[in-house]
Every structure is written in C-alpha cells, then in structure tokens.
C-alpha positions in Angstrom: 11.1 22.5 -3.6 7.3 23.1 -4.6 4.2 22.4 -2.1 3.1 19.8 -4.1 6.4 17.8 -4.0 6.3 18.3 -0.3 3.4 16.7 0.4 3.8 14.2 -1.8 7.0 13.3 0.3 4.8 13.6 3.6 2.2 11.4 2.2 2.2 7.4 3.2 3.4 5.0 0.4 0.2 3.3 0.6 -1.9 6.6 0.2 -0.4 7.2 -3.2 -1.4 3.4 -4.8 -4.0 2.1 -6.4 -5.5 -1.1 -5.2 -7.1 -3.5 -7.1 -7.7 -7.4 -7.3 -4.2 -7.9 -8.0 -3.2 -5.9 -5.3 -5.4 -8.0 -3.0 -4.5 -11.0 -4.0 -0.8 -10.1 -3.9 -1.7 -8.9 0.0 -3.2 -12.7 0.7 0.1 -14.0 -0.6 1.9 -11.8 2.1 -0.5 -13.6 4.7 0.5 -16.7 3.4 4.1 -16.3 3.5 3.8 -14.8 7.0 1.7 -17.7 8.4 4.5 -20.1 6.8 7.3 -18.0 8.8 5.4 -17.8 12.2 5.0 -21.9 11.7 8.8 -22.2 10.3 10.8 -20.0 12.4 10.4 -21.1 16.2 12.8 -24.4 14.5 15.4 -21.9 13.5 15.3 -19.0 16.3 15.1 -18.6 19.5 11.2 -18.7 20.5 11.5 -16.6 23.2 13.2 -13.6 21.0 10.3 -14.5 18.5 7.9 -14.1 21.1 9.2 -10.0 21.8 9.5 -9.5 18.3 5.5 -10.7 17.7 4.5 -8.6 21.0 6.4 -5.6 19.5 5.5 -6.3 16.5 2.1 -5.9 17.3 2.5 -2.7 19.4 3.7 -1.4 16.2 0.9 -2.3 14.0 -1.6 -0.7 16.6 0.5 2.6 16.6 1.0 2.8 12.7 -2.9 2.4 12.3 -2.9 5.6 14.3 -0.1 7.4 12.9 0.1 5.9 9.2 -3.9 5.7 8.9 -5.1 8.3 11.3 -2.4 10.6 10.9 -2.0 11.4 14.7 1.1 11.4 16.1 0.7 9.7 19.9 3.9 10.2 21.8 2.6 8.2 25.0 1.6 5.2 23.7 3.6 3.3 26.1 0.7 4.4 28.9 -1.3 1.3 27.2 1.0 -1.1 26.5 2.8 -0.6 30.1 -0.6 -0.3 32.2 -2.0 -3.2 30.2 1.1 -5.5 31.5 0.8 -4.1 35.0 -3.2 -5.4 34.8 -2.5 -9.0 33.1 0.4 -9.1 35.7 -1.0 -8.5 38.7 -4.3 -10.3 37.9 -2.4 -13.4 36.8 -0.3 -13.6 40.3 -2.6 -12.1 42.9 -6.1 -13.0 41.6 -5.0 -16.5 39.6 -6.9 -15.8 36.4 -6.4 -18.4 33.8 -3.9 -16.2 30.8 -6.3 -15.4 28.4 -8.8 -13.8 31.2 -5.6 -12.0 32.5 -4.6 -10.9 28.9 -8.2 -9.5 28.6 -8.6 -7.9 31.4 -5.5 -5.9 30.4 -6.4 -4.8 27.1 -9.9 -3.4 28.4 -8.2 -1.2 30.7 -5.8 -0.2 27.9 -9.1 0.6 25.7 -10.6 2.4 28.9 -7.6 4.5 29.5 -7.6 5.0 25.5 -10.8 6.3 25.5 -10.3 8.5 28.6 -7.2 10.2 27.2 -8.0 10.2 23.2 -11.4 12.3 24.6 -8.9 14.7 26.2 -6.5 14.9 23.3 -8.3 14.4 19.9 -9.4 18.3 21.1 -5.8 19.6 19.9 -4.1 19.1 16.4 -0.9 18.3 15.6 2.1 19.1 18.1 -0.3 19.9 20.9 -2.1 16.8 20.4 1.5 14.8 20.8 2.5 16.5 23.9 -0.9 16.5 25.1 -0.2 12.1 24.6 3.3 12.7 26.3 1.6 14.8 29.7 -0.7 11.9 29.8 1.5 9.3 29.9 4.1 10.7 32.1 0.9 11.1 34.6 0.4 7.1 34.2 4.3 6.3 34.6 4.2 8.4 37.7 1.1 6.6 38.7 3.0 3.4 38.1 6.1 4.5 40.6 3.7 5.6 43.3 1.1 2.8 43.4 1.4 -0.5 45.6 -0.1 -3.1 43.2 2.6 -2.3 40.3 5.7 -2.7 42.9 7.1 0.2 42.1 10.9 0.2 41.1 10.9 -3.5 41.2 7.5 -4.4 39.1 5.6 -7.1 39.0 8.0 -10.4 39.1 7.6 -14.3 38.6 4.2 -13.8 36.7 2.9 -17.5 36.5 2.4 -18.4 32.9 -0.5 -20.7 33.9 -3.0 -22.9 31.8 -4.6 -21.6 29.0 -8.3 -22.1 29.5 -7.1 -24.1 32.5 -6.3 -26.9 30.5 -3.2 -26.0 28.1 0.0 -25.5 30.3 2.1 -22.5 28.9 5.4 -23.6 30.5 6.6 -24.8 27.5 8.1 -22.0 25.5 7.3 -23.5 22.2 3.4 -23.9 23.3 3.5 -20.2 24.5 4.9 -19.1 21.2 1.8 -21.1 19.4 -0.2 -18.5 21.4 1.5 -15.7 20.9 1.7 -16.3 17.2 -2.1 -16.6 16.8 -2.7 -13.4 18.7 -0.3 -11.5 16.4 -2.1 -13.1 13.3 -5.5 -12.4 14.5 -4.1 -8.6 15.4 -2.7 -8.1 12.3 -5.9 -9.7 10.1 -7.9 -7.1 12.0 -6.0 -3.7 11.7 -5.5 -5.2 7.9 -9.6 -5.6 8.0 -9.9 -1.9 9.5 -7.9 -0.2 7.2 -9.5 -1.5 3.9 -13.8 -1.4 5.5 -15.3 1.9 4.7 -14.4 3.1 8.5 -10.1 3.1 6.9 -11.1 5.2 3.9 -12.9 7.8 5.9 -9.6 7.7 8.1 -7.4 8.3 5.1 -9.6 11.0 4.0 -9.3 12.9 7.2 -5.8 12.4 7.4 -5.3 13.6 4.0 -7.7 16.6 3.9 -9.8 17.1 7.4 -11.4 20.3 6.4 -13.1 18.5 3.2 -14.0 15.4 5.0 -15.8 17.6 7.3 -17.5 19.3 4.9 -18.8 16.3 3.3 -20.3 15.6 6.7 -18.0 13.2 8.3 -17.7 14.0 12.1 -13.8 13.8 12.1 -13.5 13.8 15.6 -15.5 10.5 16.3 -13.4 9.1 14.0 -10.5 10.3 15.6 -11.1 8.8 19.0 -12.5 5.4 17.6 -9.2 4.6 15.8 -7.6 6.2 19.0 -9.3 3.7 20.9 -8.9 0.7 18.2 -4.9 1.5 18.3 -4.5 1.3 22.3 -6.6 -1.4 22.9 -4.5 -3.4 20.1 -1.2 -1.5 22.0 -2.9 -3.3 25.5 -3.3 -6.6 24.2 0.6 -6.7 22.5 1.9 -5.0 26.4 -0.7 -8.1 28.3 0.9 -10.4 26.2 4.1 -9.3 26.6 3.9 -9.9 30.9 3.0 -13.2 30.2 5.5 -14.5 27.8 8.2 -12.5 30.2 6.2 -13.3 33.7 7.3 -9.5 34.4 5.6 -6.1 34.1 7.9 -3.3 34.9 8.4 0.5 34.6 10.4 0.3 31.4 7.2 -0.7 30.0 5.2 3.1 30.8 8.5 5.0 30.4 8.9 7.4 27.4 11.7 5.7 25.8 9.2 3.0 24.9 6.8 5.2 23.2 9.7 6.6 21.3 10.5 2.8 20.4 7.7 2.2 18.6 7.8 5.4 16.8 11.5 4.1 15.5 9.9 0.4 14.8 7.3 2.2 12.8 9.1 4.8 11.0 12.1 2.4 10.0 9.7 -0.2 8.8 7.4 2.2 6.8 4.8 4.4 8.0 1.4 3.8 6.4 2.1 0.6 5.3 0.4 -2.5 6.3 3.2 -4.8 7.3 6.2 -2.3 7.6 6.0 -1.8 11.6 6.6 -5.6 11.4 9.9 -5.6 10.0 10.6 -2.6 11.5 10.1 -4.2 15.0 12.4 -7.4 13.8 14.7 -4.7 12.8 15.1 -2.9 16.3 14.4 -6.2 18.3 17.4 -8.0 16.8 19.8 -4.9 17.0 19.1 -4.4 20.6 19.6 -8.6 21.0 22.5 -9.3 18.8 24.2 -5.9 19.6 23.7 -6.0 23.5 27.8 -6.7 23.5 28.2 -3.1 22.5 26.3 -1.8 25.7 25.2 1.8 25.5 26.5 1.8 22.0 23.3 0.1 21.0 21.3 3.2 21.2 23.5 5.3 19.5 23.6 2.4 16.4 19.7 2.4 16.5 20.1 6.5 16.3 22.1 5.9 13.1 19.9 3.6 11.2 16.9 5.9 12.1 18.8 9.1 10.4 20.1 6.8 7.5 16.4 5.8 7.2 15.0 9.3 7.3 17.5 10.7 4.6 17.8 7.6 2.5 14.8 6.0 2.3 11.9 8.6 3.8 9.0 5.8 3.3 10.6 3.1 5.6 12.3 -0.2 4.3 9.2 -1.7 3.4 7.9 1.5 2.0 11.0 1.8 -0.2 10.2 -2.2 -1.5 6.5 -1.1 -1.9 7.7 1.8 -4.2 10.0 -0.4 -6.2 7.7 -3.1 -6.5 4.7 -0.5 -7.2 2.5 -2.3 -5.0 1.1 -1.2 -1.8 2.7 -3.3 1.1 
C-alpha cells in the first residue's frame, strides 16, 4: 500500500468530501429528523434508557470534536465526565442547588480541569499526549477514591432531581427527558457550529498538516488547547446531566474504562463525522442494556463489534453510509 493510500485510509470521512449548499440543506434535514425522533421516541422506548443514550451521545460528540476534528486522542476523558458528575451530585444534594445551577457548576469545574490538564498535555504529541491524559485521569480517579466529598467506593447516592429554576419538578421521567433532550440538542448544534466555523477549519488544517498550519502563522498549540477545553466542557455537561438523571455519581464515571467506552462509541459510529457518535452511543448502550442477561459476555460482544467495525468499515457505521451517499454526515 502506498503512503498516499495509507493517508487516505487514516483521514476522517468528512475531510475528503466537499461541502456546499446541498450538503447544508441535507444537514438541516438531518437535524429536523433528530428533533422529530427526540419528540417521538419517549413514547416508544423507556425514557431513562433514552436519557442514558443522550448523555453518552453528548459525551461521544465532545470526544469526537477533539479526536475527529482536532486530531488529539485522549485516553482520559472520563476525568472530566466523572468529576463534573461528582460536583453536580454534591452541590445538588448537600448545597441544595437547583438542577440547572448544579449542572452548570459541574460543567465549569470540568472546563477548568480541562484547561489545566490540557495546558500540560498539549506540550507533547501522538502517543505521548495520550499517555499524559491517561496519567492525569488516573490521578483524578485516585483522588475521587480518597476524597471525603465523593463518598469513596459508595459514591454520592440519592441525588435529588429537584425543581428546574425552582419551579418545574423533574421527578417525572418524561419531564426530565425533555430537559436532557434540550441539553443534548443544544450541545449538538454548538458542536456543529464549531466544526463549520473558521475556528473549525483551522482545526482541520492543524489535524491534517500541523507544520504547514504553523508556517501559515497559526498558533497550533493555542487552537489545540481551545478545542481541548471545549471538548472537556461538553464532556462535563454530559456527566453533570447523567448525575441528575440517575441520581448517582460513582467511581465508574471516572474509571479508565469509561474513557475507553467513549473511544469505542466514537469509532463504531464514525470518527470525524458530525452525527456518527450519536449512532455509536445508541449501539453500545443498547448492547449493554438488552444483552445484560449475558453478563460479562457483553464486553466480549462489544469487542467483537469493535473488531468487525475496524476490519470491515474503518470509517464507522455512519462513515460508511456517508461514503455510499457521497455526502458528509
């Protein structure tokens, strides 16, 4: 295989397809379809299952922003997802904050943590960057295990859902689903706007050829830090929302396996696609829920699915669909 072919295989599907007015109209149609599905699905499927899917879909979208468009592979995104979950749970339960303030607090903490960790990690590239993010995430895990406010191995349980803006009760699953759906959809719109903004175009240039981008006068490290913080902020938003949905924050949220799970969701759905991580999240969460009777075999089944995706369609499920339609998704 020639170097040109190898490069083409490694390039995200969206990077090799031109975008024009037809593509934008097509994307608007996709957004409308997603909005309709968000409105209809809670009458078909269990709302708590859907909320879990949406939380992890937002998490995967945040991760894909960093990996698919920034070209940075983080093995430590569970740190921001989990720490935001802890902060939201603690402030909602012990400080009595309303859900929106608790979620905002967790998101801000994730952003600040991402700023500090990102400033350290972006000094290195490739596998060294990934290892630094993993090491920092492990520090957060052991901190969460020892800190008193996290509850150690028990976590923070019985987190009150509270009243949105002090008025709307979130005790009903469908009311809470509406909030989660709005958060997810706004997060998706924000990520779409970032990707298609001038900032996003520079990110793609740095991802594809960093030395050339630097030679054109772009400060690559500042752009990489910016996308890192944006990604951790949105990951924190996902973790904060999950804490309210399940009324729980635990060590599972900051464990290294959570970082691996979001990588799996992104690659199965389609790295470098806008909507791929949503499909990937649905597939993985559905497998965890509907194949639960197989016990530990679920992990093996997930591994088989991942291997098949890598061998058969390296662009992911939606990446393959996009290639067939000849339109970026």
